[in-house]
MMTF fields as JSON, N, C-alpha, C and O atoms, coordinates in Angstrom:
{
  "mmtfVersion": "1.0.0",
  "mmtfProducer": "UNKNOWN",
  "numBonds": 455,
  "numAtoms": 456,
  "numGroups": 114,
  "numChains": 1,
  "numModels": 1,
  "chainsPerModel": [1],
  "groupsPerChain": [114],
  "chainIdList": ["A"],
  "bondAtomList": [4, 2, 8, 6, 12, 10, 16, 14, 20, 18, 24, 22, 28, 26, 32, 30, 36, 34, 40, 38, 44, 42, 48, 46, 52, 50, 56, 54, 60, 58, 64, 62, 68, 66, 72, 70, 76, 74, 80, 78, 84, 82, 88, 86, 92, 90, 96, 94, 100, 98, 104, 102, 108, 106, 112, 110, 116, 114, 120, 118, 124, 122, 128, 126, 132, 130, 136, 134, 140, 138, 144, 142, 148, 146, 152, 150, 156, 154, 160, 158, 164, 162, 168, 166, 172, 170, 176, 174, 180, 178, 184, 182, 188, 186, 192, 190, 196, 194, 200, 198, 204, 202, 208, 206, 212, 210, 216, 214, 220, 218, 224, 222, 228, 226, 232, 230, 236, 234, 240, 238, 244, 242, 248, 246, 252, 250, 256, 254, 260, 258, 264, 262, 268, 266, 272, 270, 276, 274, 280, 278, 284, 282, 288, 286, 292, 290, 296, 294, 300, 298, 304, 302, 308, 306, 312, 310, 316, 314, 320, 318, 324, 322, 328, 326, 332, 330, 336, 334, 340, 338, 344, 342, 348, 346, 352, 350, 356, 354, 360, 358, 364, 362, 368, 366, 372, 370, 376, 374, 380, 378, 384, 382, 388, 386, 392, 390, 396, 394, 400, 398, 404, 402, 408, 406, 412, 410, 416, 414, 420, 418, 424, 422, 428, 426, 432, 430, 436, 434, 440, 438, 444, 442, 448, 446, 452, 450],
  "bondOrderList": [1, 1, 1, 1, 1, 1, 1, 1, 1, 1, 1, 1, 1, 1, 1, 1, 1, 1, 1, 1, 1, 1, 1, 1, 1, 1, 1, 1, 1, 1, 1, 1, 1, 1, 1, 1, 1, 1, 1, 1, 1, 1, 1, 1, 1, 1, 1, 1, 1, 1, 1, 1, 1, 1, 1, 1, 1, 1, 1, 1, 1, 1, 1, 1, 1, 1, 1, 1, 1, 1, 1, 1, 1, 1, 1, 1, 1, 1, 1, 1, 1, 1, 1, 1, 1, 1, 1, 1, 1, 1, 1, 1, 1, 1, 1, 1, 1, 1, 1, 1, 1, 1, 1, 1, 1, 1, 1, 1, 1, 1, 1, 1, 1],
  "groupList": [{"groupName": "UNK", "atomNameList": ["N", "CA", "C", "O"], "elementList": ["N", "C", "C", "O"], "formalChargeList": [0, 0, 0, 0], "bondAtomList": [1, 0, 2, 1, 3, 2], "bondOrderList": [1, 1, 2], "singleLetterCode": "X", "chemCompType": "L-PEPTIDE LINKING"}],
  "groupTypeList": [0, 0, 0, 0, 0, 0, 0, 0, 0, 0, 0, 0, 0, 0, 0, 0, 0, 0, 0, 0, 0, 0, 0, 0, 0, 0, 0, 0, 0, 0, 0, 0, 0, 0, 0, 0, 0, 0, 0, 0, 0, 0, 0, 0, 0, 0, 0, 0, 0, 0, 0, 0, 0, 0, 0, 0, 0, 0, 0, 0, 0, 0, 0, 0, 0, 0, 0, 0, 0, 0, 0, 0, 0, 0, 0, 0, 0, 0, 0, 0, 0, 0, 0, 0, 0, 0, 0, 0, 0, 0, 0, 0, 0, 0, 0, 0, 0, 0, 0, 0, 0, 0, 0, 0, 0, 0, 0, 0, 0, 0, 0, 0, 0, 0],
  "groupIdList": [1, 2, 3, 4, 5, 6, 7, 8, 9, 10, 11, 12, 13, 14, 15, 16, 17, 18, 19, 20, 21, 22, 23, 24, 25, 26, 27, 28, 29, 30, 31, 32, 33, 34, 35, 36, 37, 38, 39, 40, 41, 42, 43, 44, 45, 46, 47, 48, 49, 50, 51, 52, 53, 54, 55, 56, 57, 58, 59, 60, 61, 62, 63, 64, 65, 66, 67, 68, 69, 70, 71, 72, 73, 74, 75, 76, 77, 78, 79, 80, 81, 82, 83, 84, 85, 86, 87, 88, 89, 90, 91, 92, 93, 94, 95, 96, 97, 98, 99, 100, 101, 102, 103, 104, 105, 106, 107, 108, 109, 110, 111, 112, 113, 114],
  "secStructList": [7, 2, 2, 2, 2, 2, 6, 6, 1, 1, 1, 2, 2, 2, 2, 2, 2, 2, 2, 2, 2, 2, 2, 2, 2, 2, 2, 2, 2, 2, 2, 2, 2, 2, 2, 2, 2, 2, 2, 2, 2, 2, 2, 2, 2, 6, 6, 1, 7, 1, 1, 7, 1, 1, 6, 6, 2, 2, 2, 2, 2, 2, 2, 2, 2, 2, 2, 2, 2, 2, 2, 2, 2, 2, 2, 2, 2, 2, 2, 2, 2, 2, 2, 2, 1, 4, 4, 4, 1, 2, 2, 2, 2, 2, 2, 2, 2, 2, 2, 2, 2, 2, 2, 7, 7, 1, 7, 7, 7, 6, 6, 7, 7, 7],
  "xCoordList": [133.03, 132.364, 130.603, 129.735, 130.652, 129.149, 128.656, 127.665, 129.228, 129.225, 128.682, 127.513, 129.738, 129.167, 128.18, 127.479, 127.583, 126.57, 124.454, 123.316, 125.27, 124.23, 124.068, 123.004, 125.372, 125.434, 124.969, 124.987, 124.718, 123.897, 122.172, 121.23, 122.245, 120.875, 119.927, 118.912, 119.552, 118.914, 118.889, 117.794, 119.951, 120.181, 118.878, 118.004, 119.417, 119.03, 117.241, 116.45, 117.025, 115.861, 115.403, 114.296, 115.225, 114.905, 114.934, 114.202, 115.701, 115.622, 115.232, 115.285, 114.649, 113.137, 112.093, 111.38, 111.848, 110.226, 110.465, 109.65, 112.047, 111.731, 110.694, 109.606, 112.231, 111.871, 109.669, 108.879, 109.487, 107.676, 107.217, 106.455, 107.698, 106.9, 106.376, 105.311, 107.425, 108.278, 106.959, 106.052, 107.055, 106.114, 105.141, 104.46, 104.803, 103.539, 102.795, 101.954, 103.187, 103.409, 102.856, 101.99, 103.428, 104.261, 102.224, 101.411, 102.1, 100.801, 99.651, 98.616, 99.987, 98.6, 98.975, 98.057, 100.718, 100.599, 99.923, 98.78, 100.456, 99.607, 98.232, 97.695, 97.357, 96.129, 95.697, 94.786, 96.693, 96.647, 96.292, 95.238, 97.263, 97.132, 96.352, 95.567, 95.807, 94.73, 93.915, 94.215, 93.158, 92.201, 91.98, 90.875, 93.588, 93.691, 93.378, 92.357, 93.566, 93.682, 91.985, 91.434, 91.144, 89.915, 89.276, 88.117, 90.22, 88.498, 89.458, 88.645, 90.452, 90.976, 89.695, 89.166, 89.474, 88.672, 87.226, 86.675, 85.998, 85.214, 84.694, 83.727, 86.101, 86.129, 86.97, 87.443, 87.087, 86.669, 85.521, 85.399, 84.47, 83.903, 82.414, 81.604, 82.362, 81.717, 81.841, 80.886, 83.092, 83.481, 82.474, 81.504, 83.053, 82.946, 82.104, 81.692, 81.904, 80.902, 81.558, 82.427, 81.325, 81.765, 81.908, 80.677, 82.144, 82.009, 83.449, 83.611, 84.476, 86.03, 86.464, 86.123, 87.269, 88.013, 89.828, 90.701, 90.027, 90.784, 91.376, 92.466, 89.93, 89.929, 89.695, 90.009, 89.212, 89.293, 90.522, 90.735, 91.141, 92.89, 93.588, 94.024, 93.81, 94.875, 95.07, 96.043, 92.929, 92.821, 93.313, 94.293, 92.579, 93.075, 94.193, 94.553, 95.167, 96.385, 97.178, 98.193, 96.798, 96.778, 96.269, 96.831, 95.826, 94.877, 96.469, 97.312, 96.212, 96.934, 98.65, 99.297, 99.013, 100.332, 100.662, 101.311, 100.168, 101.009, 100.086, 100.655, 98.989, 98.823, 99.621, 99.633, 100.417, 101.504, 102.509, 103.331, 102.516, 104.621, 104.373, 105.292, 103.044, 102.829, 103.29, 104.345, 102.391, 103.048, 104.158, 104.529, 104.768, 106.471, 107.165, 108.098, 107.074, 107.828, 107.843, 108.882, 106.191, 105.99, 106.511, 107.071, 106.265, 106.426, 107.61, 107.517, 108.58, 109.998, 110.378, 111.152, 110.073, 110.549, 109.395, 110.22, 108.629, 108.077, 108.681, 108.544, 109.257, 110.11, 111.807, 112.575, 112.23, 113.167, 113.144, 113.697, 112.235, 111.584, 111.982, 112.707, 110.893, 110.715, 112.186, 112.417, 112.699, 114.107, 115.348, 116.401, 115.279, 116.088, 116.283, 117.23, 113.999, 114.269, 114.879, 116.002, 113.57, 114.488, 115.606, 115.692, 116.913, 117.997, 118.829, 119.921, 117.932, 118.217, 117.689, 118.263, 116.858, 116.495, 117.575, 117.918, 118.032, 118.645, 120.004, 120.845, 120.015, 121.883, 121.514, 122.271, 120.449, 119.473, 120.069, 120.702, 119.472, 119.357, 121.072, 121.694, 121.473, 122.807, 123.605, 124.49, 123.983, 124.769, 124.021, 124.593, 123.036, 122.009, 122.735, 123.21, 122.492, 123.105, 124.873, 125.196, 125.588, 127.341, 127.181, 128.099, 126.034, 126.305, 125.692, 126.102, 124.825, 124.844, 126.381, 127.029, 126.596, 127.296, 128.538, 129.033, 128.751, 129.7, 130.229, 131.259, 129.519, 128.848, 128.288, 128.243, 127.877, 127.142, 126.46, 126.502, 125.33, 124.186, 123.301, 122.221, 123.347, 121.682, 122.629, 122.637, 123.628, 124.107, 124.058, 124.964, 123.276, 123.753, 123.19, 122.371, 124.035, 123.453, 122.236, 121.688, 121.859, 120.791, 120.742, 119.643, 122.003, 121.785, 122.516, 123.018, 122.54, 123.078, 122.027, 121.014, 121.834, 121.178, 121.184, 121.669, 120.693, 121.068, 120.407, 120.374],
  "yCoordList": [220.193, 220.197, 220.326, 220.691, 219.765, 219.933, 221.174, 221.447, 221.965, 223.033, 223.752, 224.135, 223.971, 224.835, 224.253, 225.041, 222.797, 222.766, 223.028, 223.111, 223.051, 224.219, 225.08, 225.371, 225.971, 227.265, 227.448, 228.664, 226.901, 226.945, 225.952, 225.743, 225.643, 225.267, 226.418, 225.827, 227.528, 228.269, 229.316, 229.85, 229.73, 230.431, 228.35, 228.204, 227.852, 226.563, 226.43, 226.076, 227.02, 226.771, 228.29, 227.927, 229.381, 230.445, 230.265, 230.759, 229.659, 229.085, 228.208, 228.231, 227.036, 226.54, 227.196, 227.149, 227.903, 228.93, 229.572, 229.385, 230.502, 231.3, 229.738, 229.64, 228.743, 228.012, 227.574, 227.674, 227.26, 226.53, 227.905, 227.963, 229.388, 230.245, 230.687, 231.189, 230.355, 231.012, 229.656, 230.071, 228.096, 227.288, 227.033, 226.161, 227.8, 227.895, 229.644, 229.631, 230.291, 231.483, 230.929, 231.297, 230.451, 230.142, 229.43, 229.981, 228.186, 228.254, 230.107, 230.388, 230.564, 231.602, 232.503, 233.123, 232.722, 233.961, 232.939, 233.291, 231.605, 230.803, 231.001, 231.227, 230.84, 231.117, 233.276, 233.846, 233.739, 234.918, 235.116, 235.642, 234.652, 234.693, 234.172, 234.905, 233.204, 232.294, 233.631, 234.407, 233.988, 234.981, 235.749, 236.107, 236.358, 237.541, 237.102, 237.628, 235.825, 235.179, 235.127, 235.34, 234.921, 234.285, 235.454, 235.657, 236.544, 237.791, 238.412, 239.036, 238.367, 238.704, 238.275, 239.087, 236.938, 236.267, 236.392, 236.192, 236.661, 237.158, 238.741, 239.017, 239.613, 241.092, 240.375, 241.438, 240.075, 239.515, 238.928, 239.26, 237.525, 237.271, 238.275, 237.914, 239.359, 240.893, 241.461, 242.052, 241.432, 242.781, 242.127, 242.723, 240.52, 240.089, 238.885, 238.252, 238.639, 237.877, 236.276, 236.29, 235.147, 233.476, 233.409, 233.389, 233.351, 232.881, 232.854, 231.919, 233.805, 233.576, 232.963, 233.404, 231.882, 230.699, 231.275, 230.668, 232.043, 232.711, 234.064, 234.404, 234.413, 236.108, 235.12, 235.776, 233.713, 233.641, 232.403, 231.903, 232.332, 231.653, 232.403, 231.816, 233.992, 234.168, 234.407, 234.328, 234.838, 235.06, 233.407, 233.197, 232.283, 231.067, 230.625, 229.952, 230.64, 230.45, 231.236, 230.644, 232.706, 232.727, 232.163, 232.687, 231.713, 231.539, 230.02, 229.936, 229.438, 228.098, 228.244, 227.277, 228.738, 229.074, 229.453, 228.636, 231.323, 230.786, 229.798, 229.548, 229.336, 228.078, 226.813, 226.077, 226.248, 225.321, 226.589, 226.413, 227.296, 228.072, 227.879, 227.339, 228.186, 228.404, 227.056, 226.811, 226.167, 224.373, 223.621, 222.793, 224.38, 223.846, 224.524, 223.816, 225.851, 225.734, 225.667, 225.561, 225.761, 225.01, 223.361, 222.712, 223.086, 221.545, 221.008, 220.014, 221.281, 220.883, 221.841, 221.2, 223.092, 223.75, 222.284, 221.704, 221.961, 221.068, 219.864, 219.069, 220.066, 218.052, 218.422, 217.541, 219.622, 220.313, 220.339, 219.624, 221.51, 221.561, 219.765, 219.131, 219.726, 217.799, 217.043, 215.85, 217.56, 216.282, 218.076, 217.728, 218.582, 219.273, 219.885, 220.222, 219.807, 219.704, 217.788, 217.288, 217.267, 215.791, 215.956, 216.851, 215.752, 216.409, 216.992, 216.626, 218.09, 219.426, 218.071, 217.925, 217.447, 216.699, 215.568, 215.378, 214.885, 213.946, 214.407, 213.771, 215.896, 216.323, 217.199, 217.946, 216.873, 217.44, 216.418, 216.678, 215.019, 213.75, 213.429, 213.004, 213.775, 212.969, 213.983, 213.134, 214.722, 215.966, 215.856, 216.37, 215.433, 215.012, 213.9, 213.65, 213.156, 211.394, 212.084, 212.332, 212.145, 212.187, 213.073, 212.917, 213.856, 214.82, 214.012, 214.043, 213.438, 212.284, 211.195, 211.045, 210.61, 209.77, 210.532, 210.359, 211.334, 212.904, 212.662, 212.048, 213.154, 213.834, 212.313, 212.467, 211.004, 210.4, 210.364, 209.817, 211.142, 211.514, 210.943, 211.534, 209.33, 208.418, 207.107, 205.987, 207.64, 206.51, 206.371, 206.967, 205.761, 205.796, 204.393, 203.494, 204.739, 203.121, 203.145, 204.15, 202.177, 201.954, 202.154, 202.14, 202.306, 202.123, 203.42, 203.789, 203.965, 205.692, 206.694, 206.454, 207.654, 208.331, 209.46, 210.096, 210.248, 211.652, 212.397, 213.627],
  "zCoordList": [49.248, 48.364, 48.4, 47.607, 49.901, 50.531, 50.504, 49.827, 51.161, 51.646, 50.534, 50.485, 49.436, 47.83, 47.407, 46.772, 47.457, 46.918, 47.721, 47.26, 49.34, 50.049, 49.552, 49.005, 49.59, 49.566, 47.358, 47.164, 46.319, 45.221, 45.735, 44.972, 46.815, 46.475, 46.635, 46.264, 46.893, 46.839, 45.744, 45.569, 44.93, 43.953, 42.654, 41.8, 43.171, 42.059, 42.048, 41.174, 43.837, 43.985, 43.4, 43.796, 42.947, 42.423, 40.731, 39.874, 40.659, 39.231, 38.524, 37.294, 39.421, 39.18, 39.082, 38.08, 40.1, 40.314, 38.573, 37.67, 38.402, 37.097, 35.725, 35.158, 35.885, 35.022, 35.036, 34.097, 36.054, 36.089, 35.678, 34.713, 36.481, 35.63, 34.368, 34.009, 33.815, 32.205, 31.502, 30.78, 31.849, 31.65, 31.908, 31.368, 32.887, 33.27, 32.179, 31.28, 32.491, 31.363, 29.057, 28.263, 29.044, 27.569, 27.037, 26.296, 27.763, 27.028, 27.427, 26.823, 28.005, 28.547, 27.402, 26.866, 26.767, 25.672, 24.508, 24.218, 23.699, 23.171, 22.958, 21.874, 24.751, 24.158, 23.956, 23.354, 24.661, 24.052, 22.673, 22.316, 21.839, 19.877, 19.841, 19.238, 20.088, 19.911, 19.985, 19.077, 20.668, 20.863, 20.166, 19.757, 19.762, 18.164, 17.748, 17.305, 17.278, 15.566, 15.758, 14.677, 16.742, 16.257, 16.469, 16.107, 17.251, 17.21, 15.515, 14.833, 15.028, 13.748, 12.43, 11.671, 12.476, 11.709, 12.093, 11.01, 13.229, 13.615, 12.677, 11.967, 13.217, 12.158, 10.467, 10.067, 10.157, 8.968, 7.729, 6.55, 8.897, 9.19, 8.691, 7.837, 9.349, 9.908, 8.899, 8.396, 8.315, 7.48, 6.173, 5.706, 5.644, 4.28, 4.432, 3.46, 5.41, 5.241, 5.522, 6.394, 5.025, 4.923, 3.945, 3.949, 3.078, 1.907, 1.098, 0.313, 1.244, 0.959, 2.502, 3.599, 2.214, 3.125, 3.014, 3.634, 2.466, 1.802, 3.376, 3.834, 3.676, 3.971, 5.529, 6.522, 5.828, 7.037, 7.789, 8.894, 6.279, 6.745, 7.714, 8.705, 7.527, 7.842, 9.928, 10.679, 10.253, 11.681, 11.932, 12.646, 11.309, 11.99, 11.737, 12.703, 10.726, 10.997, 12.285, 12.65, 13.153, 13.74, 15.031, 15.994, 15.19, 16.208, 16.685, 17.578, 15.875, 15.803, 15.458, 15.861, 15.144, 15.275, 16.5, 17.153, 17.408, 18.445, 19.52, 20.582, 19.367, 20.597, 20.319, 21.306, 19.073, 19.092, 19.373, 20.273, 18.99, 20.176, 21.246, 21.861, 22.089, 23.445, 23.796, 24.383, 23.38, 23.539, 23.768, 24.6, 22.354, 22.035, 23.091, 23.472, 23.863, 24.296, 25.862, 26.513, 26.568, 28.112, 28.018, 28.901, 27.14, 26.966, 27.254, 27.974, 26.979, 26.866, 28.26, 28.971, 28.804, 29.856, 30.969, 31.674, 31.108, 31.701, 32.276, 33.207, 31.482, 31.658, 31.835, 32.222, 31.554, 32.034, 33.434, 34.27, 33.547, 35.441, 36.243, 37.011, 35.348, 36.348, 35.829, 36.024, 35.449, 35.631, 36.277, 36.812, 36.246, 37.225, 38.742, 39.453, 38.882, 40.862, 40.347, 40.275, 40.114, 40.857, 40.799, 41.639, 40.352, 40.204, 41.395, 41.829, 41.832, 43.296, 44.505, 45.585, 44.179, 45.416, 45.841, 47.008, 44.787, 45.082, 45.597, 46.233, 45.091, 45.513, 47.171, 47.792, 47.445, 48.814, 50.131, 51.154, 49.488, 49.727, 49.906, 50.879, 48.706, 49.513, 50.112, 50.223, 50.468, 51.374, 52.444, 53.405, 52.696, 54.354, 55.101, 56.209, 53.404, 53.943, 54.864, 56.025, 53.45, 53.394, 55.223, 56.028, 55.566, 57.004, 58.299, 59.46, 57.868, 59.046, 59.28, 60.316, 58.005, 58.298, 59.134, 60.247, 58.183, 59.124, 59.944, 60.221, 60.393, 62.331, 62.983, 64.204, 62.639, 63.253, 63.911, 65.013, 63.254, 64.139, 63.733, 63.771, 63.074, 62.803, 63.386, 62.875, 64.891, 65.421, 66.748, 67.331, 67.448, 68.453, 69.398, 69.204, 70.393, 71.331, 71.91, 72.365, 71.898, 72.026, 74.187, 74.741, 74.997, 76.147, 76.304, 77.366, 75.385, 75.493, 75.936, 75.278, 76.715, 76.885, 76.721, 77.657, 75.551, 74.815, 75.921, 75.904]
}
């Protein structure tokens, strides 16, 4: 079982890296949408002036929705990443501990020289 877990560790590490990357990119995509929405709002202001709030609301809505979407993706991914990272670390420590016990690596007589 430990051998199987050791064989899976690199796959888990790669998956965790991908999860961390997705969690980092999601807010940036939200920010990109925010910038796009603000550009649309400023385009509307330059074309029609600031007198009609309904014209401005489309761009502002786009900005807020994309920001919210990016955060809604990033926050759960960060939490799952942290939980899985800790799970992998605990498994690695467990395997190391079992290997030490199985091979007696940690128990040497003080009078015995190696």
